[in-house]
Backbone and ligand atoms as CSV (ligand in chain L), in Angstrom:
chain,resi,resn,atom,element,x,y,z
A,1,UNK,N,N,65.844,-22.875,7.806
A,1,UNK,CA,C,64.324,-22.529,7.992
A,1,UNK,C,C,64.235,-21.171,8.165
A,2,UNK,N,N,63.444,-20.274,7.577
A,2,UNK,CA,C,63.293,-18.918,7.911
A,2,UNK,C,C,62.455,-18.732,9.211
A,3,UNK,N,N,62.839,-17.720,9.923
A,3,UNK,CA,C,62.065,-17.438,11.237
A,3,UNK,C,C,61.931,-15.900,11.204
A,4,UNK,N,N,60.772,-15.491,11.900
A,4,UNK,CA,C,60.494,-14.074,12.024
A,4,UNK,C,C,60.976,-13.504,13.355
A,5,UNK,N,N,61.326,-14.415,14.204
A,5,UNK,CA,C,61.985,-13.926,15.479
A,5,UNK,C,C,63.148,-13.194,15.264
A,6,UNK,N,N,63.134,-11.992,15.793
A,6,UNK,CA,C,64.126,-11.042,15.557
A,6,UNK,C,C,65.556,-11.373,16.281
A,7,UNK,N,N,66.674,-11.389,15.538
A,7,UNK,CA,C,68.003,-11.639,16.192
A,7,UNK,C,C,68.898,-10.456,16.172
A,8,UNK,N,N,69.308,-10.030,17.307
A,8,UNK,CA,C,70.350,-9.028,17.340
A,8,UNK,C,C,71.700,-9.488,17.586
A,9,UNK,N,N,72.641,-9.272,16.491
A,9,UNK,CA,C,74.056,-9.568,16.603
A,9,UNK,C,C,74.873,-8.374,16.814
A,10,UNK,N,N,75.756,-8.708,17.926
A,10,UNK,CA,C,76.740,-7.682,18.227
A,10,UNK,C,C,78.035,-8.305,17.708
A,11,UNK,N,N,78.945,-7.500,17.431
A,11,UNK,CA,C,80.528,-7.982,17.094
A,11,UNK,C,C,80.477,-8.637,15.523
A,12,UNK,N,N,79.434,-8.082,14.893
A,12,UNK,CA,C,79.369,-8.514,13.511
A,12,UNK,C,C,80.627,-8.120,12.716
A,13,UNK,N,N,81.374,-7.229,13.062
A,13,UNK,CA,C,82.637,-6.819,12.401
A,13,UNK,C,C,83.777,-7.605,12.913
A,14,UNK,N,N,83.585,-8.600,13.842
A,14,UNK,CA,C,84.635,-9.361,14.346
A,14,UNK,C,C,84.704,-10.634,13.765
A,15,UNK,N,N,85.670,-11.386,14.243
A,15,UNK,CA,C,86.123,-12.730,13.705
A,15,UNK,C,C,84.993,-13.687,14.021
A,16,UNK,N,N,84.267,-13.854,14.963
A,16,UNK,CA,C,83.329,-14.837,15.227
A,16,UNK,C,C,81.977,-14.179,14.647
A,17,UNK,N,N,81.610,-12.920,14.989
A,17,UNK,CA,C,80.350,-12.301,14.615
A,17,UNK,C,C,80.226,-12.248,13.120
A,18,UNK,N,N,81.414,-12.095,12.342
A,18,UNK,CA,C,81.407,-11.992,10.998
A,18,UNK,C,C,81.098,-13.351,10.260
A,19,UNK,N,N,81.490,-14.411,10.880
A,19,UNK,CA,C,81.187,-15.667,10.350
A,19,UNK,C,C,79.766,-16.044,10.791
A,20,UNK,N,N,79.268,-15.647,11.899
A,20,UNK,CA,C,77.994,-15.975,12.410
A,20,UNK,C,C,76.933,-15.119,11.483
A,21,UNK,N,N,77.239,-13.970,11.092
A,21,UNK,CA,C,76.379,-13.102,10.242
A,21,UNK,C,C,76.157,-13.825,8.940
A,22,UNK,N,N,77.113,-14.479,8.337
A,22,UNK,CA,C,76.801,-15.058,7.038
A,22,UNK,C,C,75.960,-16.256,7.122
A,23,UNK,N,N,76.214,-17.080,8.343
A,23,UNK,CA,C,75.367,-18.287,8.619
A,23,UNK,C,C,73.893,-17.849,8.791
A,24,UNK,N,N,73.660,-16.727,9.642
A,24,UNK,CA,C,72.369,-16.435,10.020
A,24,UNK,C,C,71.689,-15.804,8.558
A,25,UNK,N,N,72.333,-14.947,7.817
A,25,UNK,CA,C,71.769,-14.653,6.618
A,25,UNK,C,C,71.433,-15.857,5.783
A,26,UNK,N,N,72.204,-16.890,5.737
A,26,UNK,CA,C,72.131,-17.980,4.813
A,26,UNK,C,C,70.802,-18.678,5.332
A,27,UNK,N,N,70.472,-18.765,6.490
A,27,UNK,CA,C,69.365,-19.347,7.142
A,27,UNK,C,C,68.067,-18.272,7.185
A,28,UNK,N,N,68.163,-17.224,6.354
A,28,UNK,CA,C,67.087,-16.344,6.347
A,28,UNK,C,C,66.565,-15.919,7.618
A,29,UNK,N,N,67.372,-15.675,8.488
A,29,UNK,CA,C,66.865,-14.920,9.825
A,29,UNK,C,C,66.586,-13.494,9.710
A,30,UNK,N,N,65.651,-13.211,10.488
A,30,UNK,CA,C,65.409,-11.797,10.731
A,30,UNK,C,C,66.401,-11.223,11.516
A,31,UNK,N,N,67.301,-10.408,10.949
A,31,UNK,CA,C,68.633,-10.028,11.539
A,31,UNK,C,C,68.801,-8.465,11.723
A,32,UNK,N,N,69.303,-7.994,12.835
A,32,UNK,CA,C,69.719,-6.706,13.047
A,32,UNK,C,C,71.025,-6.784,13.755
A,33,UNK,N,N,71.977,-5.953,13.291
A,33,UNK,CA,C,73.339,-5.976,13.738
A,33,UNK,C,C,73.690,-4.603,14.615
A,34,UNK,N,N,74.214,-4.761,15.529
A,34,UNK,CA,C,74.478,-3.386,16.361
A,34,UNK,C,C,76.195,-3.280,16.066
A,35,UNK,N,N,76.572,-2.046,15.652
A,35,UNK,CA,C,77.887,-1.869,15.392
A,35,UNK,C,C,78.278,-0.259,15.905
A,36,UNK,N,N,79.501,-0.056,16.281
A,36,UNK,CA,C,79.859,1.150,16.670
A,36,UNK,C,C,79.956,2.043,15.576
A,37,UNK,N,N,80.427,1.701,14.436
A,37,UNK,CA,C,80.535,2.281,13.155
A,37,UNK,C,C,79.910,1.457,12.076
A,38,UNK,N,N,78.610,1.802,12.137
A,38,UNK,CA,C,77.698,1.001,11.053
A,38,UNK,C,C,78.117,1.156,9.627
A,39,UNK,N,N,78.657,2.293,9.330
A,39,UNK,CA,C,78.934,2.569,7.928
A,39,UNK,C,C,80.042,1.594,7.451
A,40,UNK,N,N,80.814,0.841,8.307
A,40,UNK,CA,C,81.927,-0.133,7.702
A,40,UNK,C,C,81.149,-1.570,7.530
A,41,UNK,N,N,79.751,-1.722,8.265
A,41,UNK,CA,C,79.222,-3.006,8.123
A,41,UNK,C,C,78.300,-2.958,7.151
A,42,UNK,N,N,77.627,-1.916,6.779
A,42,UNK,CA,C,76.553,-1.926,5.850
A,42,UNK,C,C,76.747,-2.542,4.443
A,43,UNK,N,N,77.885,-2.306,3.984
A,43,UNK,CA,C,78.293,-2.818,2.732
A,43,UNK,C,C,78.641,-4.303,2.677
A,44,UNK,N,N,78.518,-4.821,3.890
A,44,UNK,CA,C,78.901,-6.272,3.959
A,44,UNK,C,C,77.736,-7.236,4.293
A,45,UNK,N,N,76.652,-6.545,4.633
A,45,UNK,CA,C,75.446,-7.394,4.915
A,45,UNK,C,C,74.488,-7.308,3.896
A,46,UNK,N,N,73.650,-8.377,3.933
A,46,UNK,CA,C,72.490,-8.463,2.920
A,46,UNK,C,C,71.334,-7.385,2.933
A,47,UNK,N,N,70.708,-7.211,2.031
A,47,UNK,CA,C,69.900,-6.106,1.890
A,47,UNK,C,C,68.794,-5.996,3.096
A,48,UNK,N,N,68.425,-7.200,3.313
A,48,UNK,CA,C,67.276,-7.320,4.273
A,48,UNK,C,C,67.987,-7.312,5.930
A,49,UNK,N,N,69.230,-7.262,6.083
A,49,UNK,CA,C,69.808,-7.271,7.272
A,49,UNK,C,C,69.833,-5.787,7.661
A,50,UNK,N,N,69.185,-5.586,8.883
A,50,UNK,CA,C,69.208,-4.134,9.486
A,50,UNK,C,C,70.613,-3.825,10.195
A,51,UNK,N,N,71.157,-2.615,10.201
A,51,UNK,CA,C,72.312,-2.286,10.871
A,51,UNK,C,C,72.179,-1.004,11.691
A,52,UNK,N,N,72.246,-0.888,12.989
A,52,UNK,CA,C,72.024,0.075,13.616
A,52,UNK,C,C,73.354,0.552,14.517
A,53,UNK,N,N,73.487,1.711,14.880
A,53,UNK,CA,C,74.584,2.273,15.653
A,53,UNK,C,C,74.452,1.995,17.198
A,54,UNK,N,N,75.326,1.411,17.731
A,54,UNK,CA,C,75.412,1.173,19.168
A,54,UNK,C,C,76.681,0.970,19.798
A,55,UNK,N,N,76.813,1.130,21.137
A,55,UNK,CA,C,78.134,0.857,21.749
A,55,UNK,C,C,77.625,0.315,23.192
A,56,UNK,N,N,78.071,-0.887,23.412
A,56,UNK,CA,C,77.680,-1.490,24.642
A,56,UNK,C,C,78.164,-0.823,25.791
A,57,UNK,N,N,79.186,0.059,25.737
A,57,UNK,CA,C,79.615,0.887,26.975
A,57,UNK,C,C,78.690,2.271,26.951
A,58,UNK,N,N,77.780,2.351,26.192
A,58,UNK,CA,C,76.938,3.518,26.187
A,58,UNK,C,C,75.496,3.102,26.191
A,59,UNK,N,N,74.983,2.550,27.565
A,59,UNK,CA,C,73.589,2.110,27.600
A,59,UNK,C,C,72.418,2.852,26.975
A,60,UNK,N,N,72.548,4.205,26.958
A,60,UNK,CA,C,71.557,5.048,26.540
A,60,UNK,C,C,71.034,4.501,25.131
A,61,UNK,N,N,72.027,4.150,24.202
A,61,UNK,CA,C,71.767,3.828,22.790
A,61,UNK,C,C,71.257,2.353,22.670
A,62,UNK,N,N,71.248,1.607,23.693
A,62,UNK,CA,C,71.003,0.081,23.492
A,62,UNK,C,C,69.504,-0.080,23.462
A,63,UNK,N,N,68.584,0.743,24.140
A,63,UNK,CA,C,67.238,0.457,24.288
A,63,UNK,C,C,66.691,0.311,22.807
A,64,UNK,N,N,67.054,1.252,22.004
A,64,UNK,CA,C,66.456,1.335,20.574
A,64,UNK,C,C,66.798,-0.058,19.685
A,65,UNK,N,N,68.123,-0.423,19.937
A,65,UNK,CA,C,68.614,-1.553,19.450
A,65,UNK,C,C,68.088,-2.776,19.682
A,66,UNK,N,N,67.740,-2.915,20.788
A,66,UNK,CA,C,67.122,-4.078,21.458
A,66,UNK,C,C,65.608,-4.284,21.378
A,67,UNK,N,N,64.946,-3.241,20.778
A,67,UNK,CA,C,63.491,-3.235,20.751
A,67,UNK,C,C,63.040,-4.490,19.758
A,68,UNK,N,N,62.126,-5.243,20.290
A,68,UNK,CA,C,61.530,-6.246,19.529
A,68,UNK,C,C,62.395,-7.342,19.302
A,69,UNK,N,N,63.508,-7.429,19.907
A,69,UNK,CA,C,64.441,-8.541,19.738
A,69,UNK,C,C,64.038,-9.800,20.537
A,70,UNK,N,N,64.204,-10.996,19.920
A,70,UNK,CA,C,63.861,-12.406,20.681
A,70,UNK,C,C,65.165,-12.785,21.231
A,71,UNK,N,N,66.213,-12.850,20.321
A,71,UNK,CA,C,67.522,-13.431,20.788
A,71,UNK,C,C,68.670,-12.564,20.455
A,72,UNK,N,N,69.620,-12.455,21.425
A,72,UNK,CA,C,70.839,-11.624,21.146
A,72,UNK,C,C,71.976,-12.431,21.354
A,73,UNK,N,N,72.795,-12.094,20.303
A,73,UNK,CA,C,74.201,-12.757,20.304
A,73,UNK,C,C,75.291,-11.605,21.013
A,74,UNK,N,N,75.910,-11.849,21.995
A,74,UNK,CA,C,76.750,-10.944,22.447
A,74,UNK,C,C,78.233,-11.443,22.208
A,75,UNK,N,N,78.882,-10.928,21.281
A,75,UNK,CA,C,80.205,-11.370,20.756
A,75,UNK,C,C,81.138,-10.168,20.870
A,76,UNK,N,N,81.221,-9.557,21.993
A,76,UNK,CA,C,82.090,-8.220,22.114
A,76,UNK,C,C,83.220,-8.583,23.241
A,77,UNK,N,N,84.261,-7.943,23.026
A,77,UNK,CA,C,85.233,-7.953,24.140
A,77,UNK,C,C,85.809,-6.379,24.119
A,78,UNK,N,N,86.522,-6.033,25.275
A,78,UNK,CA,C,87.123,-4.666,25.311
A,78,UNK,C,C,88.716,-4.817,25.279
A,79,UNK,N,N,89.169,-5.861,24.843
A,79,UNK,CA,C,90.722,-6.039,24.875
A,79,UNK,C,C,91.503,-4.819,24.123
A,80,UNK,N,N,90.798,-4.334,23.208
A,80,UNK,CA,C,91.698,-3.175,22.512
A,80,UNK,C,C,91.591,-1.873,23.007
A,81,UNK,N,N,91.107,-1.775,24.167
A,81,UNK,CA,C,90.813,-0.349,24.909
A,81,UNK,C,C,91.730,-0.150,25.865
A,82,UNK,N,N,92.912,-0.788,26.057
A,82,UNK,CA,C,93.919,-0.420,26.800
A,82,UNK,C,C,93.807,-1.175,28.228
A,83,UNK,N,N,94.242,-0.434,29.396
A,83,UNK,CA,C,94.118,-0.958,30.660
A,83,UNK,C,C,92.638,-0.962,31.105
A,84,UNK,N,N,92.440,-1.713,32.318
A,84,UNK,CA,C,90.930,-1.787,32.798
A,84,UNK,C,C,90.149,-2.664,32.132
A,85,UNK,N,N,90.678,-3.550,31.347
A,85,UNK,CA,C,89.999,-4.431,30.508
A,85,UNK,C,C,88.791,-5.185,31.232
A,86,UNK,N,N,89.150,-5.705,32.459
A,86,UNK,CA,C,88.144,-6.737,33.032
A,86,UNK,C,C,87.070,-5.660,33.557
A,87,UNK,N,N,87.233,-4.519,34.150
A,87,UNK,CA,C,86.161,-3.656,34.488
A,87,UNK,C,C,85.386,-3.382,33.345
A,88,UNK,N,N,85.953,-2.959,32.214
A,88,UNK,CA,C,85.136,-2.364,31.094
A,88,UNK,C,C,84.367,-3.543,30.532
A,89,UNK,N,N,84.919,-4.759,30.557
A,89,UNK,CA,C,84.152,-5.813,29.950
A,89,UNK,C,C,82.917,-6.279,30.743
A,90,UNK,N,N,83.157,-6.055,32.159
A,90,UNK,CA,C,82.066,-6.441,33.053
A,90,UNK,C,C,80.972,-5.221,32.923
A,91,UNK,N,N,81.453,-4.081,32.896
A,91,UNK,CA,C,80.412,-2.780,32.639
A,91,UNK,C,C,79.655,-3.086,31.462
A,92,UNK,N,N,80.498,-3.325,30.491
A,92,UNK,CA,C,79.614,-3.555,29.016
A,92,UNK,C,C,78.708,-4.749,29.083
A,93,UNK,N,N,78.876,-5.747,29.626
A,93,UNK,CA,C,77.944,-6.907,29.720
A,93,UNK,C,C,76.833,-6.711,30.552
A,94,UNK,N,N,77.151,-5.885,31.683
A,94,UNK,CA,C,76.049,-5.477,32.531
A,94,UNK,C,C,75.174,-4.494,31.906
A,95,UNK,N,N,75.604,-3.550,31.087
A,95,UNK,CA,C,74.683,-2.656,30.474
A,95,UNK,C,C,73.881,-3.452,29.489
A,96,UNK,N,N,74.433,-4.190,28.636
A,96,UNK,CA,C,73.829,-5.050,27.626
A,96,UNK,C,C,72.806,-6.069,28.311
A,97,UNK,N,N,73.159,-6.770,29.479
A,97,UNK,CA,C,72.132,-7.457,30.111
A,97,UNK,C,C,70.880,-6.880,30.616
A,98,UNK,N,N,71.216,-5.678,31.260
A,98,UNK,CA,C,70.046,-4.958,31.897
A,98,UNK,C,C,69.152,-4.377,30.671
A,99,UNK,N,N,69.694,-3.848,29.699
A,99,UNK,CA,C,69.074,-3.362,28.602
A,99,UNK,C,C,68.097,-4.313,27.800
A,100,UNK,N,N,68.704,-5.582,27.792
A,100,UNK,CA,C,68.131,-6.706,27.042
A,100,UNK,C,C,66.896,-7.232,27.984
A,101,UNK,N,N,67.158,-7.189,29.326
A,101,UNK,CA,C,65.982,-7.475,30.304
A,101,UNK,C,C,64.814,-6.530,30.103
A,102,UNK,N,N,65.345,-5.335,30.078
A,102,UNK,CA,C,64.161,-4.255,29.943
A,102,UNK,C,C,63.471,-4.299,28.680
A,103,UNK,N,N,64.016,-4.863,27.626
A,103,UNK,CA,C,63.528,-4.820,26.347
A,103,UNK,C,C,62.636,-6.146,26.244
A,104,UNK,N,N,62.807,-7.170,27.172
A,104,UNK,CA,C,62.054,-8.308,27.162
A,104,UNK,C,C,62.757,-9.392,26.079
A,105,UNK,N,N,64.016,-9.258,25.913
A,105,UNK,CA,C,64.774,-10.241,25.184
A,105,UNK,C,C,64.834,-11.579,25.741
A,106,UNK,N,N,64.401,-12.791,25.156
A,106,UNK,CA,C,64.265,-13.857,25.605
A,106,UNK,C,C,65.402,-14.775,26.025
A,107,UNK,N,N,66.444,-14.460,25.101
A,107,UNK,CA,C,67.779,-15.297,25.214
A,107,UNK,C,C,68.955,-14.448,24.737
A,108,UNK,N,N,69.954,-14.572,25.546
A,108,UNK,CA,C,71.247,-14.027,25.128
A,108,UNK,C,C,72.314,-15.212,24.966
A,109,UNK,N,N,73.047,-15.034,23.904
A,109,UNK,CA,C,74.017,-16.175,23.880
A,109,UNK,C,C,75.401,-15.097,23.981
A,110,UNK,N,N,76.236,-15.596,24.963
A,110,UNK,CA,C,77.230,-14.651,25.513
A,110,UNK,C,C,78.524,-15.364,25.251
A,111,UNK,N,N,79.537,-14.644,24.645
A,111,UNK,CA,C,80.775,-15.080,24.507
A,111,UNK,C,C,81.754,-13.915,24.602
A,112,UNK,N,N,82.145,-13.745,25.962
A,112,UNK,CA,C,82.833,-12.547,26.486
A,112,UNK,C,C,84.343,-12.875,26.463
A,113,UNK,N,N,85.176,-11.678,26.642
A,113,UNK,CA,C,86.611,-11.954,27.188
A,113,UNK,C,C,86.968,-12.311,28.440
L,1,NAP,N1,N,88.468,-15.632,18.388
L,1,NAP,C1,C,88.463,-16.513,19.254
L,1,NAP,O1,O,89.260,-17.501,19.050
L,1,NAP,C2,C,87.678,-16.386,20.614
L,1,NAP,C3,C,87.947,-17.533,21.577
L,1,NAP,C4,C,87.375,-17.506,22.683
L,1,NAP,C5,C,86.497,-16.323,23.186
L,1,NAP,N2,N,86.280,-15.400,22.203
L,1,NAP,C6,C,85.505,-14.273,22.576
L,1,NAP,O2,O,84.488,-14.137,21.618
L,1,NAP,C7,C,84.069,-12.976,21.440
L,1,NAP,C8,C,84.200,-12.590,19.916
L,1,NAP,O3,O,85.603,-12.673,19.478
L,1,NAP,P1,P,86.143,-12.201,18.358
L,1,NAP,O4,O,87.520,-13.070,18.079
L,1,NAP,O5,O,85.198,-12.362,17.210
L,1,NAP,O6,O,86.499,-10.739,18.600
L,1,NAP,P2,P,87.016,-9.644,17.421
L,1,NAP,O7,O,87.297,-10.124,16.273
L,1,NAP,O8,O,87.981,-8.919,18.268
L,1,NAP,O9,O,85.651,-8.727,17.466
L,1,NAP,C9,C,85.322,-8.053,18.536
L,1,NAP,C10,C,83.875,-7.375,18.247
L,1,NAP,O10,O,83.534,-6.587,19.278
L,1,NAP,C11,C,83.131,-5.236,18.940
L,1,NAP,N3,N,83.149,-4.313,20.125
L,1,NAP,C12,C,84.104,-4.010,20.668
L,1,NAP,N4,N,83.835,-3.144,21.668
L,1,NAP,C13,C,82.597,-2.798,21.427
L,1,NAP,C14,C,81.793,-1.926,22.083
L,1,NAP,N5,N,82.182,-1.175,23.019
L,1,NAP,N6,N,80.402,-1.817,21.739
L,1,NAP,C15,C,79.944,-2.647,20.708
L,1,NAP,N7,N,80.892,-3.501,19.915
L,1,NAP,C16,C,82.085,-3.601,20.223
L,1,NAP,C17,C,83.853,-5.009,17.828
L,1,NAP,O11,O,83.327,-3.919,16.892
L,1,NAP,P3,P,84.159,-2.780,16.228
L,1,NAP,O12,O,83.955,-3.000,14.683
L,1,NAP,O13,O,83.235,-1.527,16.510
L,1,NAP,O14,O,85.466,-2.623,16.883
L,1,NAP,C18,C,83.970,-6.277,17.056
L,1,NAP,O15,O,82.839,-6.461,16.180
L,1,NAP,C19,C,84.901,-12.045,22.162
L,1,NAP,O16,O,84.430,-11.840,23.642
L,1,NAP,C20,C,86.247,-13.082,22.594
L,1,NAP,O17,O,86.754,-12.822,23.873
L,1,NAP,C21,C,87.017,-15.455,20.993
């Protein structure tokens, strides 16, 4: 069933996010994807799916990505960044949670490292 409630999907270039992307598009959800390198994702999404640039370790850019979002899927981990994984993962999740709260996001589905 189609819904006008905007969904923000993070991790859409990843294993789980990539599969969820196709499921949400098949259900005609209003969808925006956040990607560090959006140029690699744009060619893989449906025409109506929005793709915006963003990095959960850079909070300044998250405000715009979360604007008008009802539900956000957080499917990100920092395992490929070398040492300090735990601290980086916590910082990223905190950044996202704070930006989502400020933007009035109603629900976050979190699957972290
Ligand atoms: N796969 C599993 O079996 C499994 C099991 C249990 C839990 N999980 C958890 O589920 C989540 C997704 O797993 P996955 O297997 O789909 O991971 P994945 O394939 O490695 O994808 C990770 C995603 O995170 C994005 N990402 C990484 N750092 C980012 C940052 N700083 N800002 C924005 N995006 C960032 C990556 O985007 P880029 O394209 O920019 O790199 C990529 O889309 C993770 O938290 C993982 O720990 C996975």
